[in-house]
N, C-alpha and C positions, 0 to 999 in steps of 0.2 A: 331539908330545905336550907338554902344559904341565901344571904343578902347580897345582892348585886347592885352596883351603881348604874342606873339606866337614865339616858337622856330621854325624858318623856315629852319635852317640848323644845322647839328651837325657833328663833326668829332673827331677822337682820334688818338693818336700815341702810339703804343705798342712797346717798345724797343725790339731789336732782341736777346739780350744776355739772355739766360735762366739759372737761378740759381736754381738747384734742392735741395731738402732737404738733399739728401745724400752728397751734396757738403760741408755740415757742419759737417761731421763725424769726421774730424780732428781738428775742432775748439777747442780752449781752453776756454770753458765757465766757468765763475766764478760767485760766489754769490756777492751781492753788497758790502760785506766786504772784498772781495778779496780772499776768501777761495774757494777751488775747489768743484765742485758738487760731491754729494755722488753717482751719477749714471753715467753710461757710456753714451756717446753721442747718441748711437742708441736708448736708452730708452728715453732720453730727446726729441729727434726728433719725436719719435712715439707719445709721450704725447702731444707735440706741435701740431702735425698734427690733433690729435683727438679733440683738443680744437678749433684751429683756422680754420681747414679745408684746410690749405695751403699745397700744394704739391710742388709747385715751384713758382718762382717769376721772374720778368723781371728787368734787369739792363740796364741803358743807355750805349751806346758805349762811350769809354773814350774821344773821340774828341767832344762829344755833351754835351751841358749844358741844364738846365731847359728851358731857353729861346728858345733854338733850338727845343726842343720837343714841346713847346707851339706853336711855329711858324708852325711846321708841322701840328699840330692838327687844328690850325686856318685856314690854307690853305684849308684843307678838308671841314671845316664848311662853309667857304665863297663859295667854289665851290658847296657844297650841297644846299646852299640857293639861288645860282644863282644871287648874288647881285654884284654891283660895289663896291669894297672895299673903294673907295674914298668917298662913301656916309655914311660910318660909323661915328656915332656921338661920341661913346665911345669905348675904348678898356679897359676892366677890367680884370686884371690878378691876380688870387689867387695863392699863394704859401706860403711857410713857411721859406725857407732858401736862396732864390735868386739863383744865379748861383754859384755853388760850383764846381770848376774845378777838374777833376779827379786827385787824388794824392795830393790834397791840403786840407787845413783845414779852409780856410776863406770863409765866405758868402759874395757874391758880389751883391749889389743892387744899384750900381751907374754906369750908370743910371738905372732907374727902368726896370724891365723885360718887362713891358708894352711898354715902349719907345723902347726897343731893338726889340721887336716883330713888332711894327709899322714900325721901320726902315727896318727890314728884309722883311716885306711885301711890302715895297716901297711906302707906302701911303704918298702923298704929302700934303693932306688937313690939314692945321693947326687947323681947327675946330674939328678935330677928336682928342678928349682928351684921353690920355693914362695914366692910373695909376694902382698901385698895391694895393691889400688888403691883410692883414694878419689876418686870422680868423680861424686858425687851419684847420683841415680836412673839416669843413663845408664851406670853403672859396668859392668854385665854386658855391654852392647853394646860398650863400649870395650874390655873384656877380650877379646872375640871379635876385635875389630880388632887388638889387640896380638898375639893368637895368629896371626892371618893374616900379620902382619909377620914374626914369627919363622919361619913356614913358608916365606914367600916369600924370606927371607934365607938359607934353607938350614940354619938352626941348630936347627930343631925339626921333628918329624914328627907328634907327637901332643901336644895340649894339653888340659888340663881347665880349663874356665872356669866359675866359680861366682858366683852372686849370692845373698847371704843377709842377712837383716835381722830384728831384733825391735824394730820401731819403737814397739810398745805400751809399751815400758819407758822411753821418753824423751819421752813426751807429757805436757803440762800438763793435768791433769784439769779445770782451770778455763777452758780454751781450747776453743771448739767445734771448732776444727780437729783436735782429738784424735780426732774421729770418723772422720777420713779414713784414718788410718794403721793398718797391719796388719803381720803377721809372715808369713814364708815364705822359701822358697829354691828356686832353679832352677839347673840345671847342664847343661853339654854337653861333649862331646868334639869337638874340631876336629882333623881329620887332613889331611895333605897327600896328595892323590890325583892320580895321573897320568891325564890324559884328553885326547882329541882334541876333545871337545865341552865348551864352557864350562859349568861347574857350580859349585855352592857359592857362595862369596863372589865376586860379579862386580865390586863397587865399594863404596866407602863415603865418608862425609864426616863431619867433626867440627868443632865450633867452641866457643870459650869467650868469653863476653862478661863483662867485669868493670869497665866504666866506671861506669855507673849500676846495673848489674844484680847486682854481686857479692854483696850482702847481701839479696837477695830471700828467700833461705832462710838462717836463721842459728840459733845457739844463744842463747836469751834467758831471762830470769827469768820466773817464774810471773806470770800476770795477777792473782793474789791477793796483796795487800800484806801478808798475814799469813804468807806462806811465806818460807822462807830465800832472800834475794836472791842468795846465792852458788851456789844450785842452778840449773842451766840445763836448758832443754827445747828441743825442736825448734820453731821458729817460722817462719812464712812470711807474705809479703805477697801474699795470694791474688790480688787483682786485677792486680797488676803481673806476677805469674807467668803469669796467663791471657793477658795482652796480649803478654808476651814469647814465650810458646809459639806464639801465633797468628801473630805477625809473623816468627818465625825458623825454627820447625820445618819448615813447608812448603818453605821455601827450601833447607834442608839435605837434605830428602828429594829435592827436584828436582835438586840438585847431584849427589847420588849416582846417581839414575836416569839423568841425562844422561850421566854418565861411563860408565855400564854399556852404553850403546847400546841399551837395551831400550825399546820403546815403552810408553807408559802403558797401552795396551790389553792388554798381556801380564801386568800385575800382577794376581795372583789374591787375595793377602791382604796386609793391612798389620797387622803386630803392633806396636802402639804402646803405650808405657808407660801403664799404667792409673792415671792421676792424677786424672782428673775427666772424667766422661762428656761433658758439654757442651763442654769444652775439646777433647777428642779428636775429637768430631764436627766442631767448627768447624775444627780443623787439617786434617782430611781434606778437607772441602769446599774450603778454600782451596788445598790441594795440587792437587786435581783441576781447580780453576778456573785454575791456572797453565797447564794444558794445554788449557783450554777444553773440559773434559770433565765429565760428571756422575759422581757417586760410584756405582759399581756396587753392587747389592744384595748384602749379605753379605760385603763385602770386608774389613770391620773387625770381627773377633771381639772380644767384651768379656767380661772376667771380674770387673770391678770391682764389679758388683752384689752378688756373694756373697763375694768375697775381699778387697775394699778395696784400698788402695794399699800394697803391700809393697816399694816402692822398687825396688831392683836386681833383685828376684825377679819382678816382674810380667811382663816380656817372655819370659824363658825358661819361666815357668810357663804362660803363655798358649800359647806354641809347643808345649809338651809336651801340654797338654790337647787341642789341635786334632789334633796328630799321632796321638794315641792314640784319637781318635774320641770324646772325652768331652765335646764341646760340640755341642749340638743344631744341626743344619743347617750344620755346619762340617767341612771335610775338606781334606786336602792330597794332591795327586797328583804323581807323578814328572814333573819338568820344570816344575812351577809356579814362577813368579817371585813372590817375596814381599819385602816391605820390613820391616825391623826398625828402629824409631825410638824415641828417648827424649829427655826434657828434664828437667833438674833442677839441683840446687844447684851453684853455681860462678860464673855460670850456664853450664851446659853443654848442648849438643845434639849428637846424632849420628844417623846412619842407615846402614844396610847394605842393599844390593840383593843378594838371594840366590836362586839357582836350586836348587830342592829336588830 
């Protein structure tokens, strides 16, 4: 018998405010030098949709913060796992900006979001250790990898891993990239399970590239020269990120799959970070090309069309939607091998091979 790290419960929180593409028709989009675009917004939005696949995205209600969204997702994961939350050994929360109250510009991480969520859950056990991780969009996947390490080391049996974000509150309204970002949260329970048959996490791979890539995503000033230059917003070098993802994510996925000993033909689903539809499709094609294989139909579920890019929340939310049968023509069956993969600020990439 061996101990495997198994996701025994999962949950997500999708905010109720819908922000459609047409809601940006009156936006004053500018180039990075402050000059106006040469095209009307309807053309900009149509091109944006054709590249990213995004039709609409979700924003958190003004009275709710990232820690609240994470708390809601955590409750669902705990209920789904059917565990006593007092038995949790770790609460690991991935995010990028902490709690940013609606209408403000400060990132609040004192106390940590993990501590806030533990407080909201009403967990009294002091041996339940709560901490945050900053790892860009791959943060939730990395949190699951950390939970696996604790379980393999014998210092944990049950871990709660959460990814939560309110990116809508750190976007520059003059930057067209603001249309990409969204809010949301996803969470899971990872437990150590004894089994004679390999299950749960079979292998994983992680890399950080910081030579030329470190500042592909960064905090920068508004594109509008009339705005306060000391206020910062999320910024990205889209083309460089696209090329980075295409060149490195397939290799990380391959490294994880090769370590698992599982054949590419056994992979039933790839849950990849919902960053950009065309980029995700290109990554998948290149991944299968590494094995001289064609991409199977329906192997890559996509939620970006309606939910946008909620950073650390995209992968667990996607997993949750498919598990619950809430995505058309998508399902998970016992024994299915899936890959969880992400790419984001750092620049970081990671992948997990998982037997459901």
